[in-house]
Each structure stands twice: as C-alpha cells, then as structure tokens.
VEXMARVEX-783081 format. One record per residue (C-alpha): residue number from 1; residue in three letters; chain; x, y, z. Coordinates in nm, 2 decimals. Example, Ala and Ser with C-alpha at 12.3 -4.5 7.8 and 13.67 -1.06 7.14 Angstrom:
% VEXMARVEX-783081
ATOM / i / aa / ch / u / v / w
ATOM / 1 / Ala / A / 1.23 / -0.45 / 0.78 .
ATOM / 2 / Ser / A / 1.37 / -0.11 / 0.71 .
This chain:
% VEXMARVEX-783081
ATOM / i / aa / ch / u / v / w
ATOM / 1 / Met / A / 0.00 / 0.00 / 0.00 .
ATOM / 2 / Ala / A / 0.28 / 0.24 / 0.09 .
ATOM / 3 / Arg / A / 0.45 / 0.18 / -0.24 .
ATOM / 4 / Val / A / 0.12 / 0.25 / -0.43 .
ATOM / 5 / Val / A / 0.07 / 0.58 / -0.25 .
ATOM / 6 / Leu / A / 0.44 / 0.68 / -0.31 .
ATOM / 7 / Trp / A / 0.41 / 0.62 / -0.68 .
ATOM / 8 / Phe / A / 0.09 / 0.83 / -0.68 .
ATOM / 9 / Val / A / 0.28 / 1.12 / -0.51 .
ATOM / 10 / Leu / A / 0.57 / 1.10 / -0.76 .
ATOM / 11 / Gly / A / 0.33 / 1.08 / -1.05 .
ATOM / 12 / Ala / A / 0.13 / 1.38 / -0.93 .
ATOM / 13 / Val / A / 0.45 / 1.59 / -0.89 .
ATOM / 14 / Ala / A / 0.55 / 1.50 / -1.25 .
ATOM / 15 / Leu / A / 0.21 / 1.60 / -1.39 .
ATOM / 16 / Ala / A / 0.22 / 1.92 / -1.19 .
ATOM / 17 / Cys / A / 0.56 / 2.01 / -1.34 .
ATOM / 18 / Leu / A / 0.43 / 1.94 / -1.69 .
ATOM / 19 / Ala / A / 0.13 / 2.16 / -1.63 .
ATOM / 20 / Ala / A / 0.36 / 2.43 / -1.49 .
ATOM / 21 / Gln / A / 0.58 / 2.41 / -1.79 .
ATOM / 22 / Ser / A / 0.29 / 2.44 / -2.03 .
ATOM / 23 / Ala / A / 0.19 / 2.76 / -1.84 .
ATOM / 24 / Leu / A / 0.55 / 2.89 / -1.89 .
ATOM / 25 / Leu / A / 0.63 / 2.82 / -1.53 .
ATOM / 26 / Cys / A / 0.92 / 2.60 / -1.63 .
ATOM / 27 / Ser / A / 1.19 / 2.69 / -1.89 .
ATOM / 28 / Ala / A / 1.25 / 2.48 / -2.20 .
ATOM / 29 / Ser / A / 1.53 / 2.32 / -2.00 .
ATOM / 30 / Gly / A / 1.30 / 2.23 / -1.72 .
ATOM / 31 / Gln / A / 1.44 / 2.49 / -1.48 .
ATOM / 32 / Leu / A / 1.19 / 2.67 / -1.26 .
ATOM / 33 / Thr / A / 1.12 / 3.03 / -1.36 .
ATOM / 34 / His / A / 0.83 / 3.13 / -1.14 .
ATOM / 35 / Leu / A / 0.86 / 2.95 / -0.80 .
ATOM / 36 / Pro / A / 0.57 / 3.13 / -0.62 .
ATOM / 37 / Val / A / 0.32 / 3.02 / -0.88 .
ATOM / 38 / Leu / A / 0.47 / 2.67 / -0.90 .
ATOM / 39 / Asn / A / 0.43 / 2.64 / -0.52 .
ATOM / 40 / Ile / A / 0.06 / 2.72 / -0.56 .
ATOM / 41 / Val / A / 0.04 / 2.43 / -0.81 .
ATOM / 42 / Leu / A / 0.26 / 2.18 / -0.62 .
ATOM / 43 / Asn / A / 0.17 / 2.24 / -0.26 .
ATOM / 44 / Pro / A / -0.18 / 2.10 / -0.26 .
ATOM / 45 / Val / A / -0.06 / 1.79 / -0.46 .
ATOM / 46 / Leu / A / 0.22 / 1.72 / -0.22 .
ATOM / 47 / Asn / A / 0.01 / 1.78 / 0.09 .
ATOM / 48 / Thr / A / -0.26 / 1.55 / -0.03 .
ATOM / 49 / Gly / A / 0.00 / 1.28 / -0.13 .
ATOM / 50 / Leu / A / 0.19 / 1.30 / 0.20 .
ATOM / 51 / Ser / A / -0.13 / 1.29 / 0.40 .
ATOM / 52 / Ala / A / -0.22 / 0.97 / 0.22 .
ATOM / 53 / Leu / A / 0.13 / 0.83 / 0.26 .
ATOM / 54 / Gln / A / 0.15 / 0.88 / 0.64 .
ATOM / 55 / Pro / A / -0.11 / 0.62 / 0.74 .
ATOM / 56 / Ala / A / 0.05 / 0.37 / 0.50 .
ATOM / 57 / Leu / A / 0.39 / 0.42 / 0.66 .
ATOM / 58 / Gln / A / 0.24 / 0.38 / 1.00 .
ATOM / 59 / Gln / A / 0.07 / 0.06 / 0.90 .
ATOM / 60 / Gly / A / 0.40 / -0.07 / 0.76 .
ATOM / 61 / Ser / A / 0.57 / 0.00 / 1.10 .
ATOM / 62 / Ala / A / 0.28 / -0.18 / 1.28 .
ATOM / 63 / Asp / A / 0.31 / -0.48 / 1.04 .
ATOM / 64 / Lys / A / 0.68 / -0.50 / 1.11 .
ATOM / 65 / Ala / A / 0.62 / -0.50 / 1.49 .
ATOM / 66 / Val / A / 0.35 / -0.77 / 1.46 .
ATOM / 67 / Arg / A / 0.58 / -0.99 / 1.24 .
ATOM / 68 / Ala / A / 0.87 / -0.94 / 1.49 .
ATOM / 69 / Gly / A / 0.63 / -1.05 / 1.78 .
ATOM / 70 / Glu / A / 0.53 / -1.36 / 1.59 .
ATOM / 71 / Leu / A / 0.89 / -1.46 / 1.53 .
ATOM / 72 / Leu / A / 1.00 / -1.39 / 1.88 .
ATOM / 73 / Leu / A / 0.71 / -1.60 / 2.01 .
ATOM / 74 / Gln / A / 0.82 / -1.89 / 1.79 .
ATOM / 75 / Ala / A / 1.18 / -1.86 / 1.92 .
ATOM / 76 / Arg / A / 1.08 / -1.84 / 2.28 .
ATOM / 77 / Asn / A / 0.86 / -2.15 / 2.24 .
ATOM / 78 / Ala / A / 1.16 / -2.33 / 2.09 .
ATOM / 79 / Leu / A / 1.37 / -2.23 / 2.40 .
ATOM / 80 / Gly / A / 1.11 / -2.37 / 2.64 .
ATOM / 81 / Gly / A / 0.80 / -2.14 / 2.63 .
ATOM / 82 / Glu / A / 0.76 / -1.78 / 2.74 .
ATOM / 83 / Ala / A / 0.62 / -1.87 / 3.08 .
ATOM / 84 / Arg / A / 0.91 / -2.09 / 3.17 .
ATOM / 85 / Leu / A / 1.16 / -1.83 / 3.04 .
ATOM / 86 / Lys / A / 1.00 / -1.56 / 3.26 .
ATOM / 87 / Ser / A / 1.01 / -1.79 / 3.56 .
ATOM / 88 / Ala / A / 1.39 / -1.77 / 3.55 .
ATOM / 89 / Gln / A / 1.43 / -1.47 / 3.78 .
ATOM / 90 / Arg / A / 1.78 / -1.55 / 3.90 .
ATOM / 91 / Ile / A / 2.06 / -1.70 / 3.69 .
ATOM / 92 / Leu / A / 2.41 / -1.81 / 3.78 .
ATOM / 93 / Ala / A / 2.65 / -1.92 / 3.51 .
ATOM / 94 / Val / A / 3.02 / -2.03 / 3.53 .
ATOM / 95 / Gly / A / 3.26 / -2.12 / 3.25 .
ATOM / 96 / Asp / A / 3.59 / -2.06 / 3.07 .
ATOM / 97 / Ile / A / 3.68 / -1.74 / 2.90 .
ATOM / 98 / Arg / A / 3.95 / -1.65 / 2.64 .
ATOM / 99 / Glu / A / 4.03 / -1.29 / 2.56 .
ATOM / 100 / Val / A / 4.23 / -1.18 / 2.26 .
ATOM / 101 / Tyr / A / 4.36 / -0.82 / 2.23 .
ATOM / 102 / Ser / A / 4.64 / -0.74 / 1.98 .
ATOM / 103 / Asp / A / 4.95 / -0.91 / 2.13 .
ATOM / 104 / Gln / A / 4.77 / -1.06 / 2.43 .
ATOM / 105 / Asp / A / 4.59 / -1.39 / 2.45 .
ATOM / 106 / Arg / A / 4.46 / -1.47 / 2.80 .
ATOM / 107 / Ser / A / 4.25 / -1.76 / 2.94 .
ATOM / 108 / Gly / A / 4.07 / -1.79 / 3.26 .
ATOM / 109 / Glu / A / 3.73 / -1.83 / 3.43 .
ATOM / 110 / Val / A / 3.41 / -1.63 / 3.40 .
ATOM / 111 / Gln / A / 3.10 / -1.60 / 3.62 .
ATOM / 112 / Phe / A / 2.79 / -1.40 / 3.57 .
ATOM / 113 / Ala / A / 2.49 / -1.35 / 3.80 .
ATOM / 114 / Ile / A / 2.15 / -1.21 / 3.71 .
ATOM / 115 / Met / A / 1.87 / -1.11 / 3.94 .
ATOM / 116 / Leu / A / 1.57 / -0.96 / 3.78 .
ATOM / 117 / Pro / A / 1.46 / -0.69 / 3.73 .
ATOM / 118 / Asp / A / 1.78 / -0.49 / 3.75 .
ATOM / 119 / Arg / A / 2.08 / -0.66 / 3.90 .
ATOM / 120 / Tyr / A / 2.38 / -0.80 / 3.70 .
ATOM / 121 / Lys / A / 2.74 / -0.89 / 3.79 .
ATOM / 122 / Lys / A / 3.02 / -1.03 / 3.57 .
ATOM / 123 / Ile / A / 3.35 / -1.16 / 3.72 .
ATOM / 124 / Glu / A / 3.65 / -1.25 / 3.50 .
ATOM / 125 / Thr / A / 3.95 / -1.42 / 3.66 .
ATOM / 126 / Met / A / 4.26 / -1.44 / 3.44 .
ATOM / 127 / Ser / A / 4.62 / -1.56 / 3.49 .
ATOM / 128 / Ala / A / 4.87 / -1.29 / 3.40 .
ATOM / 129 / Tyr / A / 5.23 / -1.19 / 3.47 .
ATOM / 130 / Gly / A / 5.41 / -1.48 / 3.65 .
ATOM / 131 / Gly / A / 5.10 / -1.67 / 3.75 .
ATOM / 132 / Val / A / 4.92 / -1.38 / 3.93 .
ATOM / 133 / Lys / A / 4.55 / -1.44 / 3.94 .
ATOM / 134 / Ile / A / 4.36 / -1.12 / 3.85 .
ATOM / 135 / Ser / A / 3.98 / -1.08 / 3.89 .
ATOM / 136 / Thr / A / 3.78 / -0.79 / 3.74 .
ATOM / 137 / Ile / A / 3.43 / -0.72 / 3.84 .
ATOM / 138 / Arg / A / 3.16 / -0.50 / 3.69 .
ATOM / 139 / Ala / A / 2.81 / -0.48 / 3.83 .
ATOM / 140 / Leu / A / 2.47 / -0.32 / 3.80 .
ATOM / 141 / Asn / A / 2.28 / -0.30 / 4.13 .
ATOM / 142 / Gly / A / 1.95 / -0.13 / 4.06 .
ATOM / 143 / Ser / A / 2.04 / 0.24 / 3.98 .
ATOM / 144 / Gln / A / 2.40 / 0.20 / 4.08 .
ATOM / 145 / Val / A / 2.70 / 0.08 / 3.89 .
ATOM / 146 / Trp / A / 3.03 / -0.03 / 4.04 .
ATOM / 147 / Arg / A / 3.35 / -0.20 / 3.93 .
ATOM / 148 / Asp / A / 3.64 / -0.35 / 4.11 .
ATOM / 149 / Ala / A / 3.96 / -0.55 / 4.05 .
ATOM / 150 / Lys / A / 4.16 / -0.78 / 4.27 .
ATOM / 151 / Ala / A / 4.49 / -0.97 / 4.25 .
ATOM / 152 / Ala / A / 4.59 / -1.28 / 4.44 .
ATOM / 153 / Pro / A / 4.91 / -1.25 / 4.65 .
ATOM / 154 / Ser / A / 5.23 / -1.29 / 4.45 .
ATOM / 155 / Gly / A / 5.59 / -1.34 / 4.55 .
ATOM / 156 / Ser / A / 5.72 / -1.11 / 4.27 .
ATOM / 157 / Gly / A / 5.63 / -0.79 / 4.45 .
ATOM / 158 / Arg / A / 5.31 / -0.60 / 4.52 .
ATOM / 159 / Val / A / 5.05 / -0.59 / 4.25 .
ATOM / 160 / Thr / A / 4.80 / -0.32 / 4.20 .
ATOM / 161 / Val / A / 4.52 / -0.38 / 3.95 .
ATOM / 162 / Asn / A / 4.33 / -0.09 / 3.80 .
ATOM / 163 / Pro / A / 3.95 / -0.15 / 3.78 .
ATOM / 164 / Pro / A / 3.82 / -0.21 / 3.43 .
ATOM / 165 / Arg / A / 3.71 / 0.11 / 3.25 .
ATOM / 166 / Ile / A / 3.35 / 0.17 / 3.16 .
ATOM / 167 / Thr / A / 3.32 / 0.31 / 2.81 .
ATOM / 168 / Val / A / 3.05 / 0.57 / 2.77 .
ATOM / 169 / Gln / A / 2.93 / 0.53 / 2.41 .
ATOM / 170 / Gly / A / 2.69 / 0.81 / 2.34 .
ATOM / 171 / Pro / A / 2.62 / 1.18 / 2.41 .
ATOM / 172 / Gly / A / 2.46 / 1.24 / 2.74 .
ATOM / 173 / Gln / A / 2.52 / 0.88 / 2.86 .
ATOM / 174 / Asn / A / 2.65 / 0.82 / 3.21 .
ATOM / 175 / Glu / A / 2.82 / 0.50 / 3.34 .
ATOM / 176 / Ile / A / 2.49 / 0.33 / 3.41 .
ATOM / 177 / Ala / A / 2.38 / 0.30 / 3.04 .
ATOM / 178 / Pro / A / 2.67 / 0.09 / 2.91 .
ATOM / 179 / Ile / A / 2.64 / -0.17 / 3.19 .
ATOM / 180 / Arg / A / 2.26 / -0.18 / 3.17 .
ATOM / 181 / Asn / A / 2.28 / -0.23 / 2.79 .
ATOM / 182 / Glu / A / 2.54 / -0.51 / 2.84 .
ATOM / 183 / Phe / A / 2.30 / -0.67 / 3.09 .
ATOM / 184 / Ala / A / 2.01 / -0.64 / 2.84 .
ATOM / 185 / Arg / A / 2.21 / -0.80 / 2.56 .
ATOM / 186 / Gln / A / 2.34 / -1.08 / 2.79 .
ATOM / 187 / Leu / A / 1.98 / -1.16 / 2.89 .
ATOM / 188 / Leu / A / 1.86 / -1.14 / 2.53 .
ATOM / 189 / Ser / A / 2.13 / -1.38 / 2.42 .
ATOM / 190 / Ile / A / 2.03 / -1.63 / 2.69 .
ATOM / 191 / Leu / A / 1.65 / -1.61 / 2.73 .
ATOM / 192 / Leu / A / 1.55 / -1.39 / 2.43 .
ATOM / 193 / Leu / A / 1.39 / -1.16 / 2.69 .
ATOM / 194 / Pro / A / 1.51 / -0.81 / 2.79 .
ATOM / 195 / Pro / A / 1.51 / -0.71 / 3.16 .
ATOM / 196 / Pro / A / 1.17 / -0.59 / 3.27 .
ATOM / 197 / Ser / A / 1.33 / -0.27 / 3.38 .
ATOM / 198 / Leu / A / 1.41 / -0.18 / 3.01 .
ATOM / 199 / Asp / A / 1.14 / -0.09 / 2.76 .
ATOM / 200 / Val / A / 1.24 / -0.26 / 2.43 .
ATOM / 201 / Arg / A / 1.05 / -0.24 / 2.10 .
ATOM / 202 / Tyr / A / 1.09 / -0.48 / 1.82 .
ATOM / 203 / Ser / A / 1.07 / -0.45 / 1.44 .
ATOM / 204 / Tyr / A / 1.11 / -0.71 / 1.17 .
ATOM / 205 / Ala / A / 1.41 / -0.62 / 0.95 .
ATOM / 206 / Gly / A / 1.40 / -0.90 / 0.69 .
ATOM / 207 / Gln / A / 1.61 / -1.20 / 0.62 .
ATOM / 208 / Ala / A / 1.99 / -1.24 / 0.61 .
ATOM / 209 / Glu / A / 2.27 / -1.50 / 0.58 .
ATOM / 210 / Ala / A / 2.41 / -1.54 / 0.92 .
ATOM / 211 / Pro / A / 2.75 / -1.72 / 0.98 .
ATOM / 212 / Asp / A / 2.56 / -2.04 / 1.08 .
ATOM / 213 / Gly / A / 2.27 / -2.03 / 0.83 .
ATOM / 214 / Gln / A / 1.97 / -1.84 / 0.70 .
ATOM / 215 / Ala / A / 1.81 / -1.61 / 0.96 .
ATOM / 216 / Phe / A / 1.51 / -1.39 / 1.03 .
ATOM / 217 / Val / A / 1.64 / -1.05 / 1.15 .
ATOM / 218 / Ile / A / 1.47 / -0.84 / 1.42 .
ATOM / 219 / Asp / A / 1.57 / -0.50 / 1.54 .
ATOM / 220 / Ala / A / 1.55 / -0.43 / 1.92 .
ATOM / 221 / Ile / A / 1.55 / -0.06 / 2.03 .
ATOM / 222 / Gly / A / 1.54 / 0.08 / 2.38 .
ATOM / 223 / Pro / A / 1.62 / 0.39 / 2.58 .
ATOM / 224 / Asp / A / 1.97 / 0.53 / 2.65 .
ATOM / 225 / Gly / A / 2.12 / 0.41 / 2.32 .
ATOM / 226 / Phe / A / 2.02 / 0.05 / 2.36 .
ATOM / 227 / Ser / A / 2.01 / -0.14 / 2.03 .
ATOM / 228 / Ala / A / 2.06 / -0.49 / 1.91 .
ATOM / 229 / Arg / A / 1.99 / -0.69 / 1.59 .
ATOM / 230 / Val / A / 1.87 / -1.04 / 1.67 .
ATOM / 231 / Phe / A / 1.93 / -1.32 / 1.41 .
ATOM / 232 / Leu / A / 1.69 / -1.62 / 1.45 .
ATOM / 233 / Asp / A / 1.76 / -1.95 / 1.27 .
ATOM / 234 / Lys / A / 1.49 / -2.00 / 1.00 .
ATOM / 235 / Arg / A / 1.49 / -2.37 / 1.06 .
ATOM / 236 / Thr / A / 1.51 / -2.41 / 1.44 .
ATOM / 237 / His / A / 1.39 / -2.05 / 1.54 .
ATOM / 238 / Leu / A / 1.68 / -2.04 / 1.79 .
ATOM / 239 / Pro / A / 1.90 / -1.73 / 1.83 .
ATOM / 240 / Leu / A / 2.21 / -1.75 / 1.61 .
ATOM / 241 / Met / A / 2.36 / -1.41 / 1.67 .
ATOM / 242 / Leu / A / 2.33 / -1.06 / 1.82 .
ATOM / 243 / Ser / A / 2.49 / -0.76 / 1.66 .
ATOM / 244 / Tyr / A / 2.51 / -0.39 / 1.77 .
ATOM / 245 / Pro / A / 2.71 / -0.08 / 1.70 .
ATOM / 246 / Gly / A / 2.98 / -0.03 / 1.97 .
ATOM / 247 / Tyr / A / 3.35 / 0.00 / 2.03 .
ATOM / 248 / Ala / A / 3.63 / -0.24 / 1.98 .
ATOM / 249 / Pro / A / 3.72 / -0.33 / 2.34 .
ATOM / 250 / Ser / A / 4.06 / -0.31 / 2.51 .
ATOM / 251 / Ser / A / 4.18 / -0.55 / 2.77 .
ATOM / 252 / Ser / A / 3.98 / -0.55 / 3.09 .
ATOM / 253 / Ile / A / 4.30 / -0.62 / 3.29 .
ATOM / 254 / His / A / 4.53 / -0.33 / 3.37 .
ATOM / 255 / Val / A / 4.82 / -0.41 / 3.60 .
ATOM / 256 / Ser / A / 5.07 / -0.19 / 3.78 .
ATOM / 257 / Arg / A / 5.35 / -0.41 / 3.93 .
ATOM / 258 / Arg / A / 5.58 / -0.27 / 4.21 .
ATOM / 259 / Glu / A / 5.90 / -0.45 / 4.18 .
ATOM / 260 / Ser / A / 6.08 / -0.60 / 4.48 .
ATOM / 261 / Val / A / 6.38 / -0.39 / 4.58 .
ATOM / 262 / Ser / A / 6.67 / -0.42 / 4.83 .
ATOM / 263 / Arg / A / 6.68 / -0.22 / 5.15 .
ATOM / 264 / Asp / A / 6.95 / 0.01 / 5.01 .
ATOM / 265 / Glu / A / 6.73 / 0.08 / 4.71 .
ATOM / 266 / Ala / A / 6.43 / 0.13 / 4.93 .
ATOM / 267 / Arg / A / 6.61 / 0.40 / 5.13 .
ATOM / 268 / Lys / A / 6.69 / 0.57 / 4.80 .
ATOM / 269 / Gly / A / 6.32 / 0.57 / 4.70 .
ATOM / 270 / Gly / A / 6.34 / 0.26 / 4.48 .
ATOM / 271 / Asp / A / 6.02 / 0.12 / 4.64 .
ATOM / 272 / Arg / A / 5.83 / 0.40 / 4.46 .
ATOM / 273 / Gln / A / 5.92 / 0.27 / 4.11 .
ATOM / 274 / Glu / A / 5.64 / 0.09 / 3.93 .
ATOM / 275 / Lys / A / 5.61 / -0.09 / 3.61 .
ATOM / 276 / Cys / A / 5.28 / -0.04 / 3.43 .
ATOM / 277 / Asp / A / 5.23 / -0.33 / 3.18 .
ATOM / 278 / Asp / A / 4.92 / -0.21 / 3.00 .
ATOM / 279 / Cys / A / 4.73 / 0.04 / 3.21 .
ATOM / 280 / Asp / A / 4.75 / 0.31 / 2.94 .
ATOM / 281 / Arg / A / 4.64 / 0.08 / 2.66 .
ATOM / 282 / Pro / A / 4.41 / 0.29 / 2.44 .
ATOM / 283 / Lys / A / 4.05 / 0.20 / 2.37 .
ATOM / 284 / Gly / A / 3.94 / 0.07 / 2.03 .
ATOM / 285 / Gly / A / 3.74 / 0.28 / 1.78 .
ATOM / 286 / Pro / A / 3.38 / 0.24 / 1.66 .
ATOM / 287 / Ala / A / 3.30 / -0.12 / 1.55 .
ATOM / 288 / Glu / A / 3.02 / -0.36 / 1.47 .
ATOM / 289 / Ile / A / 3.01 / -0.60 / 1.75 .
ATOM / 290 / Gln / A / 2.87 / -0.95 / 1.69 .
ATOM / 291 / Ile / A / 2.79 / -1.22 / 1.95 .
ATOM / 292 / Arg / A / 2.76 / -1.56 / 1.79 .
ATOM / 293 / Ile / A / 2.55 / -1.80 / 1.99 .
ATOM / 294 / Ser / A / 2.56 / -2.18 / 1.98 .
ATOM / 295 / Lys / A / 2.57 / -2.52 / 2.16 .
ATOM / 296 / Tyr / A / 2.22 / -2.53 / 2.31 .
ATOM / 297 / Arg / A / 2.16 / -2.77 / 2.59 .
ATOM / 298 / Thr / A / 1.85 / -2.81 / 2.82 .
ATOM / 299 / Val / A / 1.88 / -2.68 / 3.18 .
ATOM / 300 / Ala / A / 1.57 / -2.68 / 3.41 .
ATOM / 301 / Gly / A / 1.35 / -2.72 / 3.11 .
ATOM / 302 / Ile / A / 1.50 / -2.43 / 2.92 .
ATOM / 303 / Leu / A / 1.72 / -2.47 / 2.61 .
ATOM / 304 / Leu / A / 2.02 / -2.25 / 2.69 .
ATOM / 305 / Pro / A / 2.32 / -2.15 / 2.48 .
ATOM / 306 / His / A / 2.66 / -2.26 / 2.62 .
ATOM / 307 / His / A / 2.90 / -2.11 / 2.36 .
ATOM / 308 / Phe / A / 2.95 / -1.73 / 2.28 .
ATOM / 309 / Val / A / 3.20 / -1.58 / 2.04 .
ATOM / 310 / Ser / A / 3.23 / -1.20 / 2.04 .
ATOM / 311 / Leu / A / 3.38 / -1.02 / 1.74 .
ATOM / 312 / Ala / A / 3.46 / -0.66 / 1.66 .
ATOM / 313 / Asn / A / 3.47 / -0.58 / 1.29 .
ATOM / 314 / Asp / A / 3.49 / -0.96 / 1.22 .
ATOM / 315 / Lys / A / 3.79 / -1.01 / 1.46 .
ATOM / 316 / Val / A / 3.74 / -1.24 / 1.76 .
ATOM / 317 / Phe / A / 3.81 / -1.07 / 2.10 .
ATOM / 318 / Glu / A / 3.63 / -1.30 / 2.34 .
ATOM / 319 / Glu / A / 3.52 / -1.66 / 2.36 .
ATOM / 320 / Ile / A / 3.31 / -1.80 / 2.64 .
ATOM / 321 / Asp / A / 3.22 / -2.17 / 2.71 .
ATOM / 322 / Ile / A / 2.96 / -2.20 / 2.98 .
ATOM / 323 / Lys / A / 3.02 / -2.51 / 3.19 .
ATOM / 324 / Ala / A / 2.71 / -2.49 / 3.41 .
ATOM / 325 / Tyr / A / 2.40 / -2.28 / 3.46 .
ATOM / 326 / Arg / A / 2.19 / -2.27 / 3.77 .
ATOM / 327 / Ile / A / 1.83 / -2.13 / 3.75 .
ATOM / 328 / Asn / A / 1.69 / -1.96 / 4.05 .
ATOM / 329 / Pro / A / 1.97 / -2.06 / 4.29 .
ATOM / 330 / Ala / A / 1.90 / -1.97 / 4.66 .
ATOM / 331 / Glu / A / 2.25 / -1.81 / 4.71 .
ATOM / 332 / Ile / A / 2.18 / -1.53 / 4.46 .
ATOM / 333 / Thr / A / 2.02 / -1.25 / 4.66 .
ATOM / 334 / Ala / A / 2.02 / -0.87 / 4.65 .
ATOM / 335 / Ala / A / 2.33 / -0.88 / 4.87 .
ATOM / 336 / Ser / A / 2.52 / -1.06 / 4.60 .
ATOM / 337 / Phe / A / 2.53 / -0.74 / 4.40 .
ATOM / 338 / Glu / A / 2.66 / -0.51 / 4.67 .
ATOM / 339 / Lys / A / 3.02 / -0.40 / 4.66 .
ATOM / 340 / Lys / A / 3.23 / -0.56 / 4.93 .
C-alpha cells in the first residue's frame, strides 16, 4: 500500500511540473522560472499525497512490529516457552573465557549472575604476569554501577590492579547505560527476553545470511542508546547471533606491578618505582560487535546456549564456554550485587 501511494505522489508531482511548464512556469530546459506560482500548483498535490502516505507508513511499521512479535514467540517457544523463560528470575553461570587483544591472548574463568529486574554482575578471573590471578568485576545494582579488580598475592612484588574502564558510548550517557545495555544484551542472548526494567521495542528487518545459516532479522531498540539486531535461525527458530554498534574493546585487565627492591634501594626511594604493563592501553574505535551463539543444551526445562564468540569488525576478541547454569539458585540474593 505504501508503495502505491508513493508512486501516486511522484506521478502527481511530475504531472504538476508538466502543467507548470505548459503555463510557462518552467523553462525549456525544465528549470523553474516562477517559484511562487509553482508552489501554488505543487503544494496541494504534495500535501494530499503525503497525508495519504503517512497512514500507509504507520501501517507498515505496525506490520513489522507484529511480524517481529510472531517470530519472537516462535523462538521463545523453541527455548522452552515464554512462561518458563519468565520464571527464571535468577541465573548463575560459570565457565571458561578466552580474551584476545592485539598481542595478548589470555584464558581464565568467568562467572555472571543475574537477578531480575535490574541486577547483574560479571566476574572474570585471568592468569597474568608470572601466574598472578587477577579478577575484574563490573556490576549493576539497581540504579547503581560499580567496578572492582583484585589480584591474588604474589611473591614477585606487590601488584596493583586498575579496575576495568566503563566506556560511555553516546552523548549524554552516564556510566549506568553501558552496563545496563550489556546486561540487556546478555539476557537477550540467553532467554531472548530483555530485563523488565528496560522498555524494548521490536521491528522485523527482513532475512539475512548469518554465519551459521539463513536467519530472520529483528531490530530491538530501547532507551539510553540500547540497540541490538537479533538473528533467528529460520529452521530451528533459535537465536544465532546478536549484533550492535559499539567500540572495539581493550583489555579488561590493567596491572601496575611494584618490583621488589633491596633495603638500600628502598632507602633511596626505589620502592616507589612501578612498572605499568598495559594500564595506558588505548580503547578501540567504533566497530560492529557480533555475539555468535551456539551449543544449546537443556537446563531446568530451558534450552540455553553454552558457547558465545564475540567479534569486533569480524575479529574475535572474546570466547566463552559455559560449563554450568543454575536457575533460581538460593544463594543469589540482593546482597550478592553489593560492593564488598
């Protein structure tokens, strides 16, 4: 319908121009020579056409929203049913993580905890620099965001770990938005549901060739710059991938290592000397971020993905293998998300 009306508008404009030219309102070359009179001819035509076009465009947007809802319902049914998905109010997941940043390739353990409607925490523990274990934490606790980093004791001198940076990605954003958006994308990739605290709207965006097969594409848009493009397998209806505009990440581990010194060196101030391995590493630039999702297995009646590969501009920077999920574990409480 929208296309028909659009062609009507374009045709009416062309006819109006021909009429204007016959009235010597256009030159022989088609250039306008009497704009005020031409406006009198064209304005009623354009206003009528655009008025007719607006409902058709609105109907097109509504149709896309309806189609997106149908596809999401199919996908949620494939995962276990919307009622069962919504019953998962607390989630605890543990697994292995590998991070790749330019000349660094680190492996370790990852844990994330979710408590709806608005609590999220991710802990990454890596081995770095002589076997030192470094844990970085970022968390959303309602309307508060906090971050922390800790290092296990080491015999090679005192180690200071700088907390992971939070990248503010849009004008007017504060530190809450990036973590809240990360939380929403994490929940979408697991349950295909956003947090209840985030108002997300969906629109059907067509079909595409995803890395693992043909997919239906749905755009998800929310406040504070939240966006995600969801790719659903045409055959199984399961999520294959999420993508969104973001920034190529830098390492989440930044270490300042104070070297051991002798007593004589300490008296001379040698104990003040630090070696900063990567604390000034610059952030990456704008990038298309993809999260590829696979290896679905049933946990508590829900089909959950166990493998996530994250890419920035087609380059892998993170890989996560979930070893175990726990749904609604008793140990996840509001206190679990407070900074200690």
